[in-house]
N, CA, C, O and the ligand as a Tripos MOL2 file, in Angstrom:
@<TRIPOS>MOLECULE
protein
  213   211    54     0     0
PROTEIN
NO_CHARGES

@<TRIPOS>ATOM
      1 N           0.8450   -1.0540    0.2030 N.3       1 MET1
      2 CA          0.0700    0.1050    0.0370 C.3       1 MET1
      3 C           0.8980    1.2620   -0.1550 C.2       1 MET1
      4 O           1.7710    1.4930    0.6810 O.2       1 MET1
      5 N           0.7380    2.0510   -1.1820 N.am      2 THR2
      6 CA          1.4990    3.3390   -1.0740 C.3       2 THR2
      7 C           0.7860    4.4080   -0.8470 C.2       2 THR2
      8 O          -0.2050    4.5840   -1.5560 O.2       2 THR2
      9 N           1.0900    5.2990    0.1110 N.am      3 ASN3
     10 CA          0.4450    6.4580    0.4710 C.3       3 ASN3
     11 C           1.3350    7.7770    0.3780 C.2       3 ASN3
     12 O           1.5450    8.4880    1.3620 O.2       3 ASN3
     13 N           1.8510    8.0460   -0.9240 N.am      4 LYS4
     14 CA          2.9000    9.1190   -0.8240 C.3       4 LYS4
     15 C           2.5920   10.3900   -1.3730 C.2       4 LYS4
     16 O           3.4230   11.2550   -1.6530 O.2       4 LYS4
     17 N           1.2660   10.4750   -1.5260 N.am      5 ASN5
     18 CA          0.7220   11.5660   -2.1730 C.3       5 ASN5
     19 C           0.2890   12.4700   -0.8350 C.2       5 ASN5
     20 O          -0.9290   12.5660   -0.6810 O.2       5 ASN5
     21 N           1.0740   13.1020    0.0880 N.am      6 ILE6
     22 CA          0.9730   13.9140    1.0970 C.3       6 ILE6
     23 C           0.6680   15.2390    0.6710 C.2       6 ILE6
     24 O           1.5100   15.7860   -0.0420 O.2       6 ILE6
     25 N          -0.3400   15.8460    0.9570 N.am      7 ASP7
     26 CA         -0.5810   17.2550    0.4620 C.3       7 ASP7
     27 C           0.5740   18.1870    1.3360 C.2       7 ASP7
     28 O           0.8310   18.0450    2.5310 O.2       7 ASP7
     29 N           1.0740   18.9860    0.5800 N.am      8 ILE8
     30 CA          1.9540   19.8400    1.2710 C.3       8 ILE8
     31 C           1.5130   20.7110    2.2710 C.2       8 ILE8
     32 O           2.1130   20.8880    3.3310 O.2       8 ILE8
     33 N           0.2440   21.3730    1.8720 N.am      9 GLU9
     34 CA         -0.2830   22.5230    2.7810 C.3       9 GLU9
     35 C          -0.8390   21.7270    4.1250 C.2       9 GLU9
     36 O          -1.0230   22.3240    5.1850 O.2       9 GLU9
     37 N          -1.1000   20.2110    3.9440 N.am     10 ASN10
     38 CA         -1.4340   19.5480    5.3070 C.3      10 ASN10
     39 C          -0.2480   19.1660    6.0450 C.2      10 ASN10
     40 O          -0.2570   18.9430    7.2560 O.2      10 ASN10
     41 N           0.9350   19.0830    5.1830 N.am     11 PHE11
     42 CA          1.8710   18.4850    5.9830 C.3      11 PHE11
     43 C           2.3060   18.9530    7.1940 C.2      11 PHE11
     44 O           2.6550   18.1810    8.0870 O.2      11 PHE11
     45 N           2.3210   20.3240    7.3290 N.am     12 ASP12
     46 CA          2.7800   20.8820    8.6580 C.3      12 ASP12
     47 C           1.9420   20.4130    9.8390 C.2      12 ASP12
     48 O           2.3750   20.2730   10.9830 O.2      12 ASP12
     49 N           0.6730   20.1810    9.4300 N.am     13 GLN13
     50 CA         -0.3090   19.8490   10.5180 C.3      13 GLN13
     51 C           0.0030   18.1640   10.8140 C.2      13 GLN13
     52 O          -0.1800   17.6610   11.9230 O.2      13 GLN13
     53 N           0.3890   17.5730    9.8950 N.am     14 GLU14
     54 CA          0.9220   16.1020   10.2260 C.3      14 GLU14
     55 C           1.9030   15.8410   11.0140 C.2      14 GLU14
     56 O           2.0010   14.8150   11.6870 O.2      14 GLU14
     57 N           2.8680   16.9570   10.9730 N.am     15 LEU15
     58 CA          4.2890   17.0510   11.6150 C.3      15 LEU15
     59 C           3.9340   17.4400   13.0740 C.2      15 LEU15
     60 O           4.5990   18.3690   13.5310 O.2      15 LEU15
     61 N           3.0820   16.9360   13.8050 N.am     16 ASP16
     62 CA          3.0460   17.4340   14.9790 C.3      16 ASP16
     63 C           3.8470   16.5290   16.0820 C.2      16 ASP16
     64 O           3.7600   16.7030   17.2970 O.2      16 ASP16
     65 N           4.5200   15.6870   15.5370 N.am     17 ASN17
     66 CA          5.5080   14.8020   16.0960 C.3      17 ASN17
     67 C           4.8970   13.7300   17.1980 C.2      17 ASN17
     68 O           5.6400   13.0440   17.9000 O.2      17 ASN17
     69 N           3.7060   13.6790   17.2530 N.am     18 ILE18
     70 CA          3.0440   12.7680   18.1290 C.3      18 ILE18
     71 C           2.7170   11.3830   17.3870 C.2      18 ILE18
     72 O           2.0160   11.2840   16.3800 O.2      18 ILE18
     73 N           3.4240   10.2050   18.1460 N.am     19 CYS19
     74 CA          3.3090    9.0220   17.6770 C.3      19 CYS19
     75 C           1.7620    8.4470   17.7610 C.2      19 CYS19
     76 O           0.9460    8.7250   18.6390 O.2      19 CYS19
     77 N           1.5790    7.6370   16.7040 N.am     20 GLU20
     78 CA         -0.0560    7.0960   16.7390 C.3      20 GLU20
     79 C          -0.0430    5.8950   17.6160 C.2      20 GLU20
     80 O          -1.0980    5.4740   18.0900 O.2      20 GLU20
     81 N           0.9270    5.4110   17.8180 N.am     21 GLU21
     82 CA          0.9230    3.9640   18.5960 C.3      21 GLU21
     83 C           0.9940    4.3020   19.9220 C.2      21 GLU21
     84 O           0.1020    3.8360   20.6320 O.2      21 GLU21
     85 N           1.9650    5.1080   20.5250 N.am     22 CYS22
     86 CA          2.1510    5.3800   21.8090 C.3      22 CYS22
     87 C           1.7610    6.6560   22.3470 C.2      22 CYS22
     88 O           1.8030    6.8650   23.5590 O.2      22 CYS22
     89 N           1.3420    7.6110   21.4270 N.am     23 LEU23
     90 CA          0.7620    8.9470   21.5420 C.3      23 LEU23
     91 C           1.8360    9.7460   22.3190 C.2      23 LEU23
     92 O           1.5150   10.7580   22.9420 O.2      23 LEU23
     93 N           3.0880    9.3010   22.2840 N.am     24 ASN24
     94 CA          4.1960   10.3120   22.8200 C.3      24 ASN24
     95 C           4.6650   11.1690   21.8470 C.2      24 ASN24
     96 O           4.5520   10.8720   20.6580 O.2      24 ASN24
     97 N           5.2250   12.2950   22.2440 N.am     25 LYS25
     98 CA          5.9420   13.3450   21.2780 C.3      25 LYS25
     99 C           7.3100   13.0290   21.0840 C.2      25 LYS25
    100 O           8.0660   12.8720   22.0430 O.2      25 LYS25
    101 N           7.7300   12.9120   19.7340 N.am     26 ASP26
    102 CA          9.0430   12.5470   19.6360 C.3      26 ASP26
    103 C           9.5050   12.9720   18.2310 C.2      26 ASP26
    104 O           8.8890   12.6150   17.2260 O.2      26 ASP26
    105 N          10.5870   13.7320   18.1870 N.am     27 GLU27
    106 CA         10.9980   14.2710   16.6380 C.3      27 GLU27
    107 C          11.2070   13.0090   15.8510 C.2      27 GLU27
    108 O          10.8560   13.1430   14.6790 O.2      27 GLU27
    109 N          11.6090   11.9980   16.1090 N.am     28 SER28
    110 CA         11.6640   10.9820   15.0120 C.3      28 SER28
    111 C          10.2280   10.4460   14.4550 C.2      28 SER28
    112 O          10.1450    9.5210   13.6470 O.2      28 SER28
    113 N           9.2290   11.0720   14.9340 N.am     29 VAL29
    114 CA          8.0120   10.6820   14.3360 C.3      29 VAL29
    115 C           7.7610   11.4540   12.9110 C.2      29 VAL29
    116 O           7.1610   10.9300   11.9720 O.2      29 VAL29
    117 N           8.2430   12.6180   12.8910 N.am     30 SER30
    118 CA          8.1130   13.2320   11.5600 C.3      30 SER30
    119 C           9.1150   12.5400   10.5250 C.2      30 SER30
    120 O           8.8040   12.3170    9.3550 O.2      30 SER30
    121 N          10.1940   12.2670   11.0160 N.am     31 GLN31
    122 CA         11.1710   11.4020   10.2030 C.3      31 GLN31
    123 C          10.5890   10.2800    9.5940 C.2      31 GLN31
    124 O          10.6170   10.1060    8.3750 O.2      31 GLN31
    125 N           9.9810    9.3910   10.5170 N.am     32 ASN32
    126 CA          9.5700    8.2950   10.2840 C.3      32 ASN32
    127 C           8.3920    8.3990    9.2410 C.2      32 ASN32
    128 O           8.2330    7.5700    8.3460 O.2      32 ASN32
    129 N           7.5660    9.5160    9.4450 N.am     33 LEU33
    130 CA          6.5050    9.7460    8.4770 C.3      33 LEU33
    131 C           7.0540   10.0440    7.1400 C.2      33 LEU33
    132 O           6.4440    9.5600    6.1860 O.2      33 LEU33
    133 N           8.0100   10.6950    6.9300 N.am     34 ILE34
    134 CA          8.6620   11.1730    5.6890 C.3      34 ILE34
    135 C           9.2100    9.8510    5.1690 C.2      34 ILE34
    136 O           8.9430    9.5480    4.0060 O.2      34 ILE34
    137 N           9.9370    9.0490    5.9000 N.am     35 LEU35
    138 CA         10.7120    7.9730    5.2700 C.3      35 LEU35
    139 C           9.7740    6.9160    5.1350 C.2      35 LEU35
    140 O           9.9080    6.5050    3.9820 O.2      35 LEU35
    141 N           8.8460    6.2290    5.7500 N.am     36 MET36
    142 CA          8.0150    5.2580    5.7720 C.3      36 MET36
    143 C           6.7050    5.4760    5.5820 C.2      36 MET36
    144 O           6.0450    4.6390    4.9660 O.2      36 MET36
    145 N           6.2230    6.4330    5.9920 N.am     37 GLY37
    146 CA          4.8100    6.9990    5.6670 C.3      37 GLY37
    147 C           3.9840    6.4050    7.0360 C.2      37 GLY37
    148 O           2.7550    6.3500    7.0530 O.2      37 GLY37
    149 N           4.7080    6.0310    8.0110 N.am     38 TYR38
    150 CA          4.1300    5.6670    9.3870 C.3      38 TYR38
    151 C           4.3440    6.6470   10.3380 C.2      38 TYR38
    152 O           5.4880    7.0810   10.4740 O.2      38 TYR38
    153 N           3.4000    7.0890   11.0510 N.am     39 LYS39
    154 CA          3.6140    8.2560   12.2720 C.3      39 LYS39
    155 C           3.6270    7.5530   13.4960 C.2      39 LYS39
    156 O           2.7350    7.4270   14.3360 O.2      39 LYS39
    157 N           4.7920    7.1110   13.4640 N.am     40 ILE40
    158 CA          5.1950    6.5800   14.8080 C.3      40 ILE40
    159 C           6.7080    6.8160   15.2480 C.2      40 ILE40
    160 O           7.5450    7.1190   14.3970 O.2      40 ILE40
    161 N           7.0100    6.6870   16.4570 N.am     41 CYS41
    162 CA          8.4460    7.2490   17.0170 C.3      41 CYS41
    163 C           9.3040    6.1950   16.7570 C.2      41 CYS41
    164 O           8.8630    5.2360   16.1240 O.2      41 CYS41
    165 N          10.3840    6.2030   17.1120 N.am     42 LYS42
    166 CA         11.6040    5.3130   16.7970 C.3      42 LYS42
    167 C          11.3340    4.0350   17.7780 C.2      42 LYS42
    168 O          11.4590    2.9150   17.2850 O.2      42 LYS42
    169 N          11.0200    4.1470   18.9520 N.am     43 SER43
    170 CA         10.8960    3.1280   19.7860 C.3      43 SER43
    171 C           9.6900    2.1700   19.3100 C.2      43 SER43
    172 O           9.7840    0.9620   19.5290 O.2      43 SER43
    173 N           8.6910    2.6370   18.7360 N.am     44 CYS44
    174 CA          7.4900    1.8650   18.4190 C.3      44 CYS44
    175 C           8.0260    1.1750   16.9900 C.2      44 CYS44
    176 O           7.7400    0.0010   16.7540 O.2      44 CYS44
    177 N           8.7040    1.8530   16.1880 N.am     45 ARG45
    178 CA          9.2520    1.5570   14.9580 C.3      45 ARG45
    179 C          10.1200    0.2080   15.0740 C.2      45 ARG45
    180 O          10.1830   -0.6880   14.2330 O.2      45 ARG45
    181 N          10.7650    0.2750   16.2980 N.am     46 ILE46
    182 CA         11.6010   -1.0460   16.5230 C.3      46 ILE46
    183 C          10.8980   -2.0060   17.0610 C.2      46 ILE46
    184 O          11.1710   -3.1590   16.7280 O.2      46 ILE46
    185 N           9.8900   -1.7740   17.9650 N.am     47 SER47
    186 CA          8.8930   -2.7080   18.4130 C.3      47 SER47
    187 C           7.9170   -3.3680   17.5760 C.2      47 SER47
    188 O           7.3800   -4.3910   17.9980 O.2      47 SER47
    189 N           7.6150   -2.8870   16.3980 N.am     48 LYS48
    190 CA          6.8240   -3.2380   15.2780 C.3      48 LYS48
    191 C           7.7110   -3.9720   14.1970 C.2      48 LYS48
    192 O           7.2630   -4.9000   13.5230 O.2      48 LYS48
    193 N           8.9290   -3.5200   14.0840 N.am     49 THR49
    194 CA          9.6810   -4.0360   13.0340 C.3      49 THR49
    195 C           9.0220   -4.1730   11.8700 C.2      49 THR49
    196 O           8.6270   -5.2650   11.4630 O.2      49 THR49
    197 N           8.8410   -2.9550   11.1890 N.am     50 ILE50
    198 CA          8.2020   -2.9010   10.0700 C.3      50 ILE50
    199 C           9.0350   -3.3680    8.7750 C.2      50 ILE50
    200 O           8.5280   -3.9880    7.8400 O.2      50 ILE50
    201 N          10.1130   -3.0600    8.8360 N.am     51 PHE51
    202 CA         11.0310   -3.5930    7.6670 C.3      51 PHE51
    203 C          11.2060   -5.2310    7.6140 C.2      51 PHE51
    204 O          11.6130   -5.8860    8.5730 O.2      51 PHE51
    205 N          10.9040   -5.6810    6.5790 N.am     52 PRO52
    206 CA         11.0230   -7.0420    6.2650 C.3      52 PRO52
    207 C          12.0920   -7.4300    5.7190 C.2      52 PRO52
    208 O          12.0910   -7.9920    4.6240 O.2      52 PRO52
    209 N          13.3980   -7.1340    6.5560 N.am     53 ILE53
    210 CA         14.6760   -7.1970    5.8840 C.3      53 ILE53
    211 C          15.1310   -8.9620    5.9230 C.2      53 ILE53
    212 O          16.1890   -9.3380    5.4190 O.2      53 ILE53
    213 ZN          5.6160    5.4270   19.6210 Zn       54 ZN54
@<TRIPOS>BOND
     1     1     2 1
     2     2     3 1
     3     3     4 2
     4     3     5 am
     5     5     6 1
     6     6     7 1
     7     7     8 2
     8     7     9 am
     9     9    10 1
    10    10    11 1
    11    11    12 2
    12    11    13 am
    13    13    14 1
    14    14    15 1
    15    15    16 2
    16    15    17 am
    17    17    18 1
    18    18    19 1
    19    19    20 2
    20    19    21 am
    21    21    22 1
    22    22    23 1
    23    23    24 2
    24    23    25 am
    25    25    26 1
    26    26    27 1
    27    27    28 2
    28    27    29 am
    29    29    30 1
    30    30    31 1
    31    31    32 2
    32    31    33 am
    33    33    34 1
    34    34    35 1
    35    35    36 2
    36    35    37 am
    37    37    38 1
    38    38    39 1
    39    39    40 2
    40    39    41 am
    41    41    42 1
    42    42    43 1
    43    43    44 2
    44    43    45 am
    45    45    46 1
    46    46    47 1
    47    47    48 2
    48    47    49 am
    49    49    50 1
    50    50    51 1
    51    51    52 2
    52    51    53 am
    53    53    54 1
    54    54    55 1
    55    55    56 2
    56    55    57 am
    57    57    58 1
    58    58    59 1
    59    59    60 2
    60    59    61 am
    61    61    62 1
    62    62    63 1
    63    63    64 2
    64    63    65 am
    65    65    66 1
    66    66    67 1
    67    67    68 2
    68    67    69 am
    69    69    70 1
    70    70    71 1
    71    71    72 2
    72    71    73 am
    73    73    74 1
    74    74    75 1
    75    75    76 2
    76    75    77 am
    77    77    78 1
    78    78    79 1
    79    79    80 2
    80    79    81 am
    81    81    82 1
    82    82    83 1
    83    83    84 2
    84    83    85 am
    85    85    86 1
    86    86    87 1
    87    87    88 2
    88    87    89 am
    89    89    90 1
    90    90    91 1
    91    91    92 2
    92    91    93 am
    93    93    94 1
    94    94    95 1
    95    95    96 2
    96    95    97 am
    97    97    98 1
    98    98    99 1
    99    99   100 2
   100    99   101 am
   101   101   102 1
   102   102   103 1
   103   103   104 2
   104   103   105 am
   105   105   106 1
   106   106   107 1
   107   107   108 2
   108   107   109 am
   109   109   110 1
   110   110   111 1
   111   111   112 2
   112   111   113 am
   113   113   114 1
   114   114   115 1
   115   115   116 2
   116   115   117 am
   117   117   118 1
   118   118   119 1
   119   119   120 2
   120   119   121 am
   121   121   122 1
   122   122   123 1
   123   123   124 2
   124   123   125 am
   125   125   126 1
   126   126   127 1
   127   127   128 2
   128   127   129 am
   129   129   130 1
   130   130   131 1
   131   131   132 2
   132   131   133 am
   133   133   134 1
   134   134   135 1
   135   135   136 2
   136   135   137 am
   137   137   138 1
   138   138   139 1
   139   139   140 2
   140   139   141 am
   141   141   142 1
   142   142   143 1
   143   143   144 2
   144   143   145 am
   145   145   146 1
   146   146   147 1
   147   147   148 2
   148   147   149 am
   149   149   150 1
   150   150   151 1
   151   151   152 2
   152   151   153 am
   153   153   154 1
   154   154   155 1
   155   155   156 2
   156   155   157 am
   157   157   158 1
   158   158   159 1
   159   159   160 2
   160   159   161 am
   161   161   162 1
   162   162   163 1
   163   163   164 2
   164   163   165 am
   165   165   166 1
   166   166   167 1
   167   167   168 2
   168   167   169 am
   169   169   170 1
   170   170   171 1
   171   171   172 2
   172   171   173 am
   173   173   174 1
   174   174   175 1
   175   175   176 2
   176   175   177 am
   177   177   178 1
   178   178   179 1
   179   179   180 2
   180   179   181 am
   181   181   182 1
   182   182   183 1
   183   183   184 2
   184   183   185 am
   185   185   186 1
   186   186   187 1
   187   187   188 2
   188   187   189 am
   189   189   190 1
   190   190   191 1
   191   191   192 2
   192   191   193 am
   193   193   194 1
   194   194   195 1
   195   195   196 2
   196   195   197 am
   197   197   198 1
   198   198   199 1
   199   199   200 2
   200   199   201 am
   201   201   202 1
   202   202   203 1
   203   203   204 2
   204   203   205 am
   205   205   206 1
   206   206   207 1
   207   207   208 2
   208   207   209 am
   209   209   210 1
   210   210   211 1
   211   211   212 2
@<TRIPOS>SUBSTRUCTURE
     1 MET1         2 RESIDUE 1 A MET
     2 THR2         6 RESIDUE 1 A THR
     3 ASN3        10 RESIDUE 1 A ASN
     4 LYS4        14 RESIDUE 1 A LYS
     5 ASN5        18 RESIDUE 1 A ASN
     6 ILE6        22 RESIDUE 1 A ILE
     7 ASP7        26 RESIDUE 1 A ASP
     8 ILE8        30 RESIDUE 1 A ILE
     9 GLU9        34 RESIDUE 1 A GLU
    10 ASN10       38 RESIDUE 1 A ASN
    11 PHE11       42 RESIDUE 1 A PHE
    12 ASP12       46 RESIDUE 1 A ASP
    13 GLN13       50 RESIDUE 1 A GLN
    14 GLU14       54 RESIDUE 1 A GLU
    15 LEU15       58 RESIDUE 1 A LEU
    16 ASP16       62 RESIDUE 1 A ASP
    17 ASN17       66 RESIDUE 1 A ASN
    18 ILE18       70 RESIDUE 1 A ILE
    19 CYS19       74 RESIDUE 1 A CYS
    20 GLU20       78 RESIDUE 1 A GLU
    21 GLU21       82 RESIDUE 1 A GLU
    22 CYS22       86 RESIDUE 1 A CYS
    23 LEU23       90 RESIDUE 1 A LEU
    24 ASN24       94 RESIDUE 1 A ASN
    25 LYS25       98 RESIDUE 1 A LYS
    26 ASP26      102 RESIDUE 1 A ASP
    27 GLU27      106 RESIDUE 1 A GLU
    28 SER28      110 RESIDUE 1 A SER
    29 VAL29      114 RESIDUE 1 A VAL
    30 SER30      118 RESIDUE 1 A SER
    31 GLN31      122 RESIDUE 1 A GLN
    32 ASN32      126 RESIDUE 1 A ASN
    33 LEU33      130 RESIDUE 1 A LEU
    34 ILE34      134 RESIDUE 1 A ILE
    35 LEU35      138 RESIDUE 1 A LEU
    36 MET36      142 RESIDUE 1 A MET
    37 GLY37      146 RESIDUE 1 A GLY
    38 TYR38      150 RESIDUE 1 A TYR
    39 LYS39      154 RESIDUE 1 A LYS
    40 ILE40      158 RESIDUE 1 A ILE
    41 CYS41      162 RESIDUE 1 A CYS
    42 LYS42      166 RESIDUE 1 A LYS
    43 SER43      170 RESIDUE 1 A SER
    44 CYS44      174 RESIDUE 1 A CYS
    45 ARG45      178 RESIDUE 1 A ARG
    46 ILE46      182 RESIDUE 1 A ILE
    47 SER47      186 RESIDUE 1 A SER
    48 LYS48      190 RESIDUE 1 A LYS
    49 THR49      194 RESIDUE 1 A THR
    50 ILE50      198 RESIDUE 1 A ILE
    51 PHE51      202 RESIDUE 1 A PHE
    52 PRO52      206 RESIDUE 1 A PRO
    53 ILE53      210 RESIDUE 1 A ILE
    54 ZN54       213 GROUP 0 **** ****
Protein backbone atom coordinates (compact mmCIF):
# COMPACT_ATOMS: atom_id res chain seq x y z
CA MET A 1 0.00 0.00 0.00
CA THR A 2 1.54 3.27 -1.10
CA ASN A 3 0.38 6.52 0.39
CA LYS A 4 3.00 8.99 -0.70
CA ASN A 5 0.71 11.70 -2.02
CA ILE A 6 0.90 13.80 1.10
CA ASP A 7 -0.56 17.25 0.57
CA ILE A 8 2.09 19.88 1.17
CA GLU A 9 -0.33 22.29 2.84
CA ASN A 10 -1.49 19.61 5.24
CA PHE A 11 2.00 18.43 5.88
CA ASP A 12 2.79 20.87 8.69
CA GLN A 13 -0.32 19.74 10.51
CA GLU A 14 0.79 16.15 10.15
CA LEU A 15 4.16 17.00 11.62
CA ASP A 16 3.06 17.44 15.20
CA ASN A 17 5.53 14.69 16.10
CA ILE A 18 2.94 12.74 18.07
CA CYS A 19 3.24 8.99 17.67
CA GLU A 20 0.01 7.25 16.64
CA GLU A 21 0.99 4.14 18.54
CA CYS A 22 2.05 5.40 21.96
CA LEU A 23 0.87 9.03 21.61
CA ASN A 24 4.19 10.29 22.85
CA LYS A 25 5.83 13.28 21.25
CA ASP A 26 9.15 12.59 19.60
CA GLU A 27 11.04 14.27 16.77
CA SER A 28 11.62 10.88 15.18
CA VAL A 29 7.89 10.67 14.39
CA SER A 30 8.13 13.20 11.57
CA GLN A 31 11.24 11.51 10.26
CA ASN A 32 9.52 8.15 10.17
CA LEU A 33 6.47 9.70 8.54
CA ILE A 34 8.61 11.09 5.75
CA LEU A 35 10.73 8.01 5.35
CA MET A 36 8.11 5.29 5.71
CA GLY A 37 4.70 6.93 5.77
CA TYR A 38 4.10 5.70 9.30
CA LYS A 39 3.49 8.21 12.03
CA ILE A 40 5.33 6.41 14.77
CA CYS A 41 8.28 7.11 17.01
CA LYS A 42 11.56 5.27 16.85
CA SER A 43 10.78 3.03 19.80
CA CYS A 44 7.45 1.94 18.29
CA ARG A 45 9.15 1.47 14.95
CA ILE A 46 11.63 -0.91 16.55
CA SER A 47 8.94 -2.78 18.43
CA LYS A 48 6.81 -3.19 15.32
CA THR A 49 9.82 -4.08 13.14
CA ILE A 50 8.15 -2.85 9.99
CA PHE A 51 11.13 -3.50 7.78
CA PRO A 52 11.01 -7.04 6.38
CA ILE A 53 14.73 -7.39 5.89
ZN1 LIG B 1 5.51 5.51 19.72
